[in-house]
N, C-alpha and C positions, 0 to 999 in steps of 0.2 A: 635483277640480280641484287642480292643483299650485299651491302658494302661491309667489308671486313674492317673492324676497328683496328687501328695500328697500335701495337704495344709501345709503351713509353720509350723503351730503349731503341726503337726503330725510328722515332721521330727526329727530324733534322735539328731541332733546337732543344732536345731533351735536357732539362735541368739548367739551361742557360738563364742567367739573370739579366733582364732587359728593363731599361728605364726609357720611357717615352714621354716627352713633354707635350702638353696640349692634347692628351689622348682621351679626354673625356667624351669627345664627339668627333665626327668627321673623319678625315684621313688618319689622324692619330689613332682613333678608336679602331678603324679598319685594320691598320697595321698591327695593333695590339691583339686583336682577335685572331688574325692570321698567324701570328707568332705563338699565341697560346695554343692554337690548334696543333702546332708542331712541338708542343711540350715545354715551351718557355715559361718561366716564372716572370710575372709582369708587374711593373710599378707604373701606375698612372700618375703623372705629375701634371696637375691641372689647376688653374686659378679658381675654378668653381668647385668647392669641396664636395657638395652634394652630387654634382654630375660625375666627378671623379670616383666617388665611393660607389655610385650606382653602376658605373661601367666596370669597375673592378669586381664588384659582386657578381654581375652578370657573367663576366668572363670566367670567374672561379666556378660558378654553378654550372655553366654550360660545358666547359672544357676540362674541369676537374684539376686545374692547375692552381698554384698559389698566385694570388693577385691582391694587391693593396694599393691604396691611393695616398698621395702626399699632396696636400694643398700647396701649390707653388705658383708664385708670381715671378715669372722668369726675368722681369726687369729688376729684381732684387737679388744681388749676388749671394747674400746669405741664404736666401730661400733655395736658390739653385744648388749651392754646395750642400745644403741640408738634404735635398732630394737624393743627391749622389750618395752621401754618407748614410742615409737611411736605407738605401738599396743594399749597400754593403753590410750594414748592421743586420738587416733582416735575412739576407740571402748569402752572406759571406763573400760576395763578389759582385762586380758589375761587368758583365761580359759584352753587353751590347748597349750602346747609347744612341738614341734617336732624338735629334733636335728638330722638333716639328712645330712648336708653339708659335702662333702669330696672332696679333690682336686686331688687325684691320688697317686699312689704308684710307687716308683722307684724299679723296679725288679732287685735286686742285692743280692749277697750272704751276709750273716750276717757279715762276716769278712771284707767286703768292705763298709759297711754302715758307714757314718760319724755321728758325733755328730749333725751336722746341719740337716741331713735327719731325724734322730730320733726326734729331737726337733720339726721339722716341722710337723711330724705326731701327736705328742702330742698336739701341738698348734691347729692344724686343728680340731681334734676330742675331745680329753679329756678336754683341757682348754676351748675351745669354748663352749662345753656342760656345763661345770662347771659355766662359767660366765653367760650363759643364764638362767640356773636353779636358781642361786643365785638372779639374778635380777627379775625373775618372782615370786620367793617364797613369798615375802610379800604381793603381790597382791592376790595370791591364798590363802594364809593363812587368810587374812582379810575377804575373801568371804567364807572361809571354804569349798572350792571346787577347785580342780585343777587336770589336767591330764598331765603327762610328758611321752612322748614317745621318746625313744632314739634308734637310728638305729645302730646296731652292725653287726657282721659278723661271719659266720662259719670259716672264715680265722683265726680269733683269737682263737676261741675255739679249732680248730683242728691244730693250728700252721702251716698253709700252708707255703710252702717254699718261700723264697726270698722277703717277704713282711713284714719284722720285724716291721717297724714303724707303719704300719696299724694294724697288729696283736696286738701289745702292747697297742696302743692307744684305740682300740675298746674293749679290755678286761678291760682296765682301766675304760672306760665308763660303762661297765657292773657292775663293783664293785661300782662305783659312784651311779649308779641307785639303786642298792640294799640298799646302805647306805641311800639314800634319802627316799626310800620306808619305811625303818625302822624308821627314825627320823621324817618324815613328815606325817605319816599315821594319827596321832592324829589331824591333821589339815584338814582332808578330802581330802588330796592330794595322788594320786596314781602315781607310777613311774614304768614303764615297758619297756622292750626291744623287738624290732623286729629284727630278723636276717633273711633278705630276700634273695631269689634267684630270681631275676627279671631282666628284660631288662632295666637296668640303662643306663644312657648316656654313661658311661664308657664301659658297655658291648656292646652297639650298635656300638661303635667305634671298639671294639675288633672283633665283628662279621663282620664288613665291611672289616677289615684288614686281618682277618684270618677265613673265613667262615667255613672251614673244622674243625678247632680246636674248634670253637664256637659250631658247631653241635655236636662234640664229647662230649663237656662239658654238653650240654643239654641232650644228650642221657644217661648220667650217673644218672640223676635225676630220681627217680622211676616213676614219672608221665610223664617222657619223654619229658619235655619241660621246657623252662625258663619262669618264671611267668610274667604276665602283671602288670605293676606298678599300674594301676588304678583298674582293675577288680579282681586282685589276692591279692595285698598288701593293696590296698585302703580300702576294707571292714574290714580288721583286724584292721587297724588304726582307722577307724570309731568306731568300737566296743570299742577299748581302750580309745577313746576320749569321750565315751558316759556314761550315767548313768548306763548302763547295766554292766559295768566293775567295779563298785564301790567296790567290795570285792576282786578284783584281783590286787595285787601289788607285786613288787619285782621279777617278772617273766621274763623269756626269752622265747619268742614265735618264733619257727622256722617256718617261712612262706616260705617254700622252696620246696614244692612238694615232701617232704620226703628225700631230699638230705642229711640231717644231720644224717640219721639213720645209714648208713654205710660210710658216707663221700663221697665227690666227689673228685676224684684225681686231684691234681694241682701240676704239675712239669714242669714249663716253661723251655725251652731249653736255657741254657747259655753256653758261651764258656768254655772249660775246664779250671779249676783253675790252676794257675801257680804252 
């Protein structure tokens, strides 16, 4: 059967202006593609300019929607606020903000973590999310409509070993999200969290370096596989970005094939402690 193309006016995110951090690859790119397919106009905010530009061009070419990239290091407040401002300048609004960027975790025992490592995690996730939300808020408030989607992790909820800065920062983002949901609901703004289990760029590197361990991780997920960024995580992000989610706020959605039910074991091998 030939698939009917959906007219723009029938698409769930038709004309919505969406900013996604860390969307040059992985889960961010998957969400961007899923939203573009539903008619959204997309801003790719990524620290790698060439990657961001390539992703934006591919999205525009494939889905016929407006898409552009803004080189953004989310640890720099000025660059984060510039990404929001550029979204508004180009599209006249910022309807949906997705805080997704993350730069990696130093796998180390808690007693070996330094102040700089902990601060780096907070800067990358918690502070970056806070800055973007604050900058987007007045635009959403004035239009009395907004969707904030923050990406967090089962690592923080279950306190996985050796990733303290990641765990702490992501749990901080969850608290920040619930606070925004409570304070900003009266303005027509929702704020929710996705905790995904998907083939992020980091997971793909892990799978390439250690295929047996990656396969073992996937086998512990009740559905027996690691999710696809576009077809498994993307549709949930589309829902949270749409009018259909208007009465859902302050929630954490585990989009992980059931991995959160009993937890997925995570105990990297480190040298014996001194």
